[in-house]
N, C-alpha and C positions, 0 to 999 in steps of 0.2 A: 616174487617180491611183495612183502607186506607193507601196506600203507600205514602211516602213523595215524593213531586214533586216540581220543581222550581216554584217560584212565577212569575205570568205573568208580573208584573210591574217592574221586575229586569232585567237589561241588563247584561246578563252573559258574553257576548263577551267583553264588555268594563270593566268588573270587574277586579280589580287588587288586588291580595292577597299578602301581605308582606311576604317575605321569612321566617322570624322567626315565623310568624303566621302559615304558611303552614307546617313548620317542626313540630311545636307543635301539630298541628291538626293530622298529620300522626302518631306521637307518641301516641297520645291519642287513635286513632283508633286501633293501634296495641295492646295497653294495654287492650282495651275493647274486642278485638277479643280473646286475650289470656285468659282473665277472663271468657268469654263465653265458650270457648273450655274446659278449665280446671275445672271451678267451676260449671257452669250451665249445659253444655252438657257432660262434662267429657270425651271428645274424646282424647285418647292418641296419642302421636306422632307416625307416621308410622315407623315401624321397618323393615329394610331390612333383608334378610335371615341370613346373617352372624351375625347380632346382636340378632335376635330372638332365634337362636339355642343356643347361649351362656347363655340365660336366661331361657330356657325351656327344654333343653335336657341335663340330667345329666347321663353320661354313667356309667354302672355298670359292675361288674366283668363278663367276658365272652363276653361282647359286643365289647370291644376294649382292646388293650394292655394298654391303659391309662384310669384310672377312673377319674370322675369329669365332670365338665361342658364342653360340646363339643365346640371346636374352629376349624373353617375351616382353612385349609392350603392355600397357595398361589393360586394353580390352582383351588381349590374349591371355593374360594372367587370370582375368575374371572368368573367361570362358573355360580355361583349363580347370579351374576350381569347380565350375558347373559340371564338367564331365565326371569329376570325382565325387560329386555330391550324390549320396544315395537317394535323396529326395527327387533328384532330377531324372526324368525319363526322356524328355524331348527338349531339343535346343533348336531355335530358329534364329538365324542371323540375317538381318536386313542390313546389307553392308555396301559401302562405296567401293570404288576401284582403288588400286594401289594401297591397300591396307594390310597386305601380307597374309591374306587368307589362305592361299594355296600352300605357302610355306608353313603356316601354322598347322593346318590339318596333316601335312606330311610329318611335322615334328611330333605331333600328338600320336600319330600312327607309330612312329619309331619308339615312343615311350610305351605305348600299349603292347607292342610286339616284343621289343628288346628288353624291357624291364618287367612287365607284368605277364608276358607270355600269353597274350590274348589274341583272339581272331578279330581282324578288322576288315570291313568291306567298304570300299570307296566307289560310289556310283557317279559317273559323269553322264551328261545327256545322251551320248551315243558311244558305241564301242570304239569308234575312231578317236573320240575325245578321251576315252579311258586310256587308250594306247599312247596318245600324245602326252597325257598327264604322267604316265609311267616314265616315258623317256625324258621329259623335261623337268620333272620334280622328284618322283620316287627314286629313280635310279641314281640321280646325283645325291639325294638324301642318304642313301645307303653308303655311298662313297664318303660322305661327311661324318658317318657314324660308325666307329670301329666295332661297336657291339653288334650292330646289324650285319656288318660285313663279315665278321667272324662266324656269326650264327647262320648265315644264308645257306640254304640247300639249293643247288642249281635246279632250275625248272623253267616253266613258261612264264612270260611277263604278266599274264592275267591271274596267276595264282602263285604267290611267293610264300614258301614255307621256311621256317627257321627252327634251329635246334632247341630253342627255348620252348617250343610248342606253339608259338604264335604263328600267325599267317596274315598275308595281305592279299585280298581278292579285289580285282578291279573289273567293274562291269559297266555296261551301257544301259541307261534307263529306258531306252526306246522300246526294248522288248520286255514284256511281262515275265518271260522265263528267266530273266536276270535275277528275279527275286524268289526263286524256288530252289529246293533241294540242298540247302546248306544252312548251317547255324553260324551266327556271328554276333559277338558281344557288343562290338562298337561298329555302328553303321553311320557312314557320313555321306550325305548327298551334296554334290557340288553343282553350281549353276542351275538351281532348282527352277528358275523361271524360264529356262531353255525349252525349246520345242520338244526335245526328246522326252521330257517328263510329262508331257500332256497325255491325258487319258484319251485313248482312242476307242472307236466303236468296237464293241465286243471285248473290251479289256476285262481282266479279272477283278478289277477294283482300282481304287486310288493308289497310285504307285508308291507314294510315301507310306501309306498304311501297309502295303505289301512288304515294303522294305523293313518296316518296323517289326513285322512278324518274324524276321530272321533272328531276332534276339530274344524271342519268347522263352527259349529253353533255359535262359540264365535268370537268376533271381534279381540281378540288377544289370540292365543293358541300357544303352543310350542310342537314340537316333538324333543326329545333328544335320540340319538342313540349312544351307546358306546360298545366297545369291544377291547380286545387285538387282534392285527393283526395275520394273518396266512401267508401262501405263497401268493405271489403277484398275481398268477393266480386265486386264489379262494377266496380272502379276500373281502367280501362285504363291510366291514367297510372302508377299504382303498379306494375302488372304490367310496364310498359315500364321504369320506373325500377329495378326489381329486376334487370334485365339490364344495367344501366349500371355504372360504377365507383363509384357511390354517394358523391358528394362532400358532406361536411357542413361547415357554417360554423365555422371555428376563429377565435378572437379572442385577443388578448393582454391580460391584466389590466393596467390602467394603474398599479396599485400594486406588484405583485410581478413583473410581466412574464412570468407563466406563460401559455403558450399552451394553450388548451383548447377543446373543442367546446362551443358555447353551446346548451344544451337546457333544456327546461322543468323537468325534475326532478320530485320528489315530496316528500311530507312527511317521508319517512325518509332521503332522500339528503342528503349533506353539502354539495352544490352545487346550483345551479339557482335558479329564482326563489323568493323568499321575500316575505312581507308581514305586516303587522300590521293588525288590524281595530279599529275604535272599539268600546270596551266597551259603549257605550249603543246605538248604531245597528247595529253588526255590519258596517258598511261598511269597505272597505279604505281606510286613511288613509296608508299608506306601503308602497311596494314597491321591491325592489332585487334585484340579481343576486348570489348568493353564489358567489364564486370558489372553485375547487377547493382553493385554499390557505387559504381562510377569509376573504379580503378582501371587504369590502362595496362592491360596484360600484353606484353610483346612476345615474339617467338623465342626470345631468350629464356622465357619462363616455361617453355614447353615441357622440359624434363620434369620440372616441379609439378606441373599440371598432370603429367602422365603418372607420376608417383602417387598422386592423391586420387587418381581416378577410381570411382566406385560406381557400379551399376546398381541402380535402385529400381525395383519393380513399381509400376504405376497402375496396375490393373490386376484383377483376379482372372486367372486363366480358365478357359472352358473345361479343361481337364487337369487334374493334379499333376504337378511336376513339369509343366511346360514353360521353359524359360525362353524369353525372347530378348535378343540383343540388337540394339540400333548402333551401327558402327559407321559414322560419317568419315569422310576422307581427311578432315582436318585433325583427326587423332593420329594419323599416320606420320611416320618419320621418313617416308619416301621423298626423294629429291624434288619431284614435281608437285608434292603435296604441301609445300610451304605456303604460308598464309597469303603472302603477297601474290603468288602465282594463282591461288584460288580466287582471290579478289579480282584479279585481272580477267580471269575466265568469266566471272559473273558479269563484270562490266562489259566485256566484249559480246556477251550473249544477249544484251538488251536489244529489244526489237526483233529478235530472231527466235521464234517459238521452238524450232527444232534444237537450236543450241541451248536454250533454256531447259528443254526437256533432258538433254544430255547432262547438263550441270546438275539438275535436280536428281536424276537417277544415280549418277556416278560420284558426285561430290557430297550432296546432302543425304544420299542413301535413302531417298524417299520416292514414292510413286508420283508419276506425272498424271494429273487428271485432265485428260483430253476433252472432257465434256463439261467442265465447270469453269466459269469465268473467274473463279478464285485463282486459277492457274495463270491468269493474265491480267494486265491492267492497261490503261490507255497508253502509258509510256511504252509498254511492251509492244503494242500493236501500232505504234506511231509510224512504222515503216509502210503501213497500208495507205497513208495519205499520199496522193499523187496529183500532179498537175495534169489536167485533161486538155487535149488539143482542141476539143469541141465538146458539145453537150454529151455526146456518146463516144466512148473510146472505140478505136478501130476494130477490135476483135469481138465486139458484142454481136450476138446472133439474134437475140430476142429480148424484148422488154416486158416486164410484168410489174404489177403494183400491189402493195399491201396497205390496207387502211385500218385505222382504229378510231373509235369514238370515245370522247371524253366529255363528262358533264360538269367537271369541277376543277379544271386546270387553268382556264383562261379567266380574265376579268379581275375584279378587285376582291378584297376580303369581305366587302359588304354585298357584292352582287357577282355571283359566278356566271360565267358564260360557257355554253357548250361549244365544243370544237371537234373537228375531225383532222387527224394527221395522216399523211400519205407518204410512203416512200416509193419511188420509182427506181427499179433496179434492172440493170442489164446483165445478161448471162452469156458467157462465151462458149466455145465448142467443148471445153472441158467441164462445163457446168459450174464454173467459178463466177462469183458475183462481182459486178461493178456498180456501185451505188451511183445513180444519176442525180438524185436529190431527195430532200425531205421537205414537205410543205405542211403548213398548218392553215386550215380553213375555218374561220370563225363562224359560229352559228350552228344550231342543232340540225340534225337530219330532218328533212321535210320543209325547212325554211327555203323559200324559192331562191333567194340570192345565194345562200350557201350551197344549195344543190347545183345551181348554175355554175358556180366557180369550180366545184369538184368535177362536174361533167366536162367543162372546158379543159381542165387539167388532164383528164383521162383521154380526151380526144385530140389534144394538141400534138404536133410532130416534134420530135427531138432530132437534132441534126448531127451527122458526123462531119468531119472536116473535108470530106470529099463532096459535101453538099447533099448527100442522100438523107431522106427523111424517114424516121423510124417511129412507129406507133406502139403503144401499149397493147399487147396481144391478149392479156388476161389480167384480171385484178381480183383480189379477195379482200372483203371488207368485214371485219368482225363486228357483231352486234351484241355479243353476250354481256350481260351485267350492267348496261348503261341506261336502261329504261327507254331506249330508242329502237328496240328490236324491229317493230313493225315498220317504222319509218326507213330504217336501213334496208330491210328486205324489199320494200316497195321501190326505193331508189334503184337498187340493183336490178330488180325485175323489170324496171322501165326501159332498160337497154334491150336491143335486139339480141336474140340468142347467140348469134355469131360473134357478138362483142365480148362474150365471156366475162361479164361483170358479175361476180358471184358474192352472195352474202354467205358468211361463214360463222360458225361458233365452235369453240373448243370442246372436245369430248371430255367428260368428267373422269373417264377411265382410259388407261393406256391401251393403245391398239398397236398392231404390227405394221401399220401403214400411215402415211401422212394424209392422203386424200381418199375419201370413201368411194366405193363402187357405184353408189347411187345417191341421188339427192333426197332431201326430206321436204315435207310440206307442213306449213303452219296451219293453225285453225282458220286463219284469215285467207288461206289459199296461196300465200306467197311461198316461194321455194328457197331453200338454202342448203348448204353442205356442212356436215359435222366432221371436222378434221381433228387430227391429233397434233396440236400445236407443240407438244413436248418433243415429238419426233422431228418436227420441223426445226425446232431450236437445236436439237442434237446435230442435225445435218449442217445447219448454218455454222455452228461453232466448229465442226470438223473442218469446214472450208477455211475458217479463219486461221487454222493451224498451218496451212500450206505456205511454202516459202518459194522464193526464186521466181521462175517463170509461171508457177502455179498459184501465186498468192493473189488475194482479192485486192480490189481497188476501192478507195474512198476518195472523193474529190477533196483536194487540199482546202478548198473554201469552207468545208464543213468543220475542219479543225479538230483538235483533241477533245473539245467539248462534246462533239458527236460520239467520238470513240468512248469517252467516259460513260455515256449512256448505253453503250453496247455491253458494258461490264457490270450490269446491274443485278444479274441473277447467278445462281449456282445450282448444281444438281445434288440431289439427295435420294437415298433409296427408301422406298416404302412399299410394303407388301410384295417384296421380290421384284419390283420394277423401279426404274429410275424416273424421277420427276424433277421439274424445275421449280425453284422458289426464289423469292427476293433475298438478296444478301442482307445481312443485318445492317440496318440504317439506310437501306436503299428501297426504292420502289421499282416496279416493272415499267421501265421507260418506253414510251411509244416508239422511239427510234429502233429499239431492239425488237419489239413486238412486230412493228411494220415490216422490218427486214425478214422476220420469220414468216409473216403472212405473204410477202412477195414470193418467198420460196415456195410456200404452199400453192400459190397461184401457178407457179412454174410446174409443180408436180401435177396439178389439176389439168394444165394445158397438155402436158405429155401423156396423161392418162386419157384425155378426150380426143386427141388428134394424132394420127399416125405420123404426119409430117414433122411433129415436134418431139417424137419419142427419142430420137437420137440427135442431140444438138450438133454432134460432129458431122453427121450427114446433112443436117440442115445448113451448117456452115458451108459445106461444099456446094450445096445447091444454090445458096445465095451468094457464093463467091466471097465469103467473109474471111479475111486473113486470120491466122492463128495467133499472130503477134501484132503489136502496134507499130506502124511505120508510116512515114510521110509519103503519100502517094506521088508528090511532085519530085522529091529528091531521092526517095528510096531509103532514107535513113531510118534505123530502128529506134523505137522508143520516142519519148517526148520529154523535154525538160524545160519547156518555155513557160510562158504566163498561163495560169490556170484559166481556161475558157469553159469550165463546166457550167451547167445550168444554174447552179447556186452562185457561182462567181459573178455572173452577169445579172443576177437578181431578177430573174423573170419568175414571178411567183405563180400567177394564174393567167397566162396569156390566152388570147383569143386565137383560134386556128385561122391562119391567113391563107392557107392553101385553098384555092378555089375548088379544086376537085374534092378536097376533104370537106369543104362546106356543103357541097352538093350531096355527098354521101357520108354524113358524119358517123355512121355506125358500121361502115364497111372497113375491111382490112385494106391497107395500102401496101402494095408490093414494095419492099425495101429497095431503094435505088442503089445499086452497087455497080461500079465501073460504068457509070452513065446509063444504066438501064432505065427505061422510061417508067414514070409513075402510072399505075393503072389499078383500079379496084379489083381485088380478088377475095373470094370467100374462103374460110378455113375448110380444108378437106375433111371428109368423114373418115373415121378410123377404120378402114378396111371393112366397112359394112357392119361394124360392131355397134355403131351409134346411130340413132335416128333422131334427127332434129325436128322439133315441132314448132310452128310459129306461134309461140305463146311466151309470156314473160317467164324468165327463169333460165336455167342452165341446160346442159345436155341431159337427155333422158335415155337411159339404157333400155 
């Protein structure tokens, strides 16, 4: 067959074609092309995923809450287009629960296999998860799609082949071998934050990278990873999403037509979700979305919002073609995802860190930061406030103290006065804290009267309701950065070694421990310990996350004002390590720092003495109960008048116990179940420590 060619004797460059003739020629060409496509070759128009699924997937009972032809929602349409975008190589979905993710990836798989005849691999965390996904989602999807059902070639559940040339492979990510020996154009990883995706010792590499290599033989392949997030420290999906272009859902207000990102917001923001609660029950009876312009958007407008939804990138990805999608639950049309229900879940979670974590992960589709007080506020932790039956709760095993020095906090604007603040803290068998109280002592270190008051506070007994007297076993006093370093060290060194009154300073660089193995000595001959206060704050904040029988106690008399001051800092990453810094507009409050120093004193005590290394064993030895109960009635808990040390306003009492007066620097055995008071010295730690009669701490 000879192809048409221009005649040699025609001057094409000089040829002029009339405009009407050119238009008629183009129209004739288009008609001929359409006729050839539709009548001769019968090639149908290309169908994008969102069109194909509505014509080929008819959901049945059990597959979805809605029966009938499948239609993608806003986020699903955006992600389907990303799959087809030749510029897109990676997709990371940071998603909430109940957003239809499992159904979406099954529908996209049907499209790739049934329409495009492509190979698809779906990886679940484990092989068992993969088999369950086949039974619960893929198998029903085949039943809902006549194209797939007609093309299916009988075979094993983990490798489905079709007459179209396409295939579906299901694997578990726990084994590196799941990402070897095959090629696949579309690779989808589900529950990427699950343990099965974790890189193990001796692994061949990062599993997502191994998975992506399965598509390297194709000129355009896609790796899509999705999961609900977990804690910030351990969430692989969030870490991957951070490297993407970070696309957020933008919607158009149906009233003022203003485009805006749709986010949860907070009580102080002018936009975001708002609600009203019933005055009698406290339950949410109305919820709506407040537009950035002030419009009230109700759930009746949800379809309009979904139709206008657009994902807009907000960052430059670390590698080209990495699209990141944030998919909160309020975009979903699932029954339990209605706005009123979500608002009720948020209200019910207040004061319960674990419930707030679940809400943050599953509804907001965001990571929970266990290590930063940005994740909490005083209202959130208000459940920590408890009435104490006495100065010391029943389950306390040991008392420690933490002190901080200030040179510019007290006094007037004309004349500042130095002060020292001290928190005394009890610790139970689980290592959880019970704040006994927080005191401010006016006067600079070295001032005789101020030193006397602090000494009396550290020496005074604190009583339980059974009458037993409890004494501070160790205290850590920070001297860094206040100009009173020598005076603080001299004060601490003036106590007998067995009193464990330690001068401390924070280490400028992060360490792997709170308390050092050895002490340091200043040029003046005084001794001190260099601690990692960042680690101490990490550990204290972890304790604040515990709930139920494991939650910490703060005396009711200290109030939410004290809790506010515990919320003054947040964590940030620097040089590969986490550090603490003041929140914007806040300062490092002494209440927070003293609590951390009291914890450091506990770690120092456990490091120095064998008897304190296990608080659980110490509790058994001292016959301390694991829970609070009335020794007379046997009733659990206490809900009476607060009788904490702060409630009775004893700020700097003089020790009245005659035996304590006679030996002010000795340990007093805790009186439990009417055990007699008698002085005892702290035991040496199995021969590892040698105590010398000099000012200072324990010398290794």
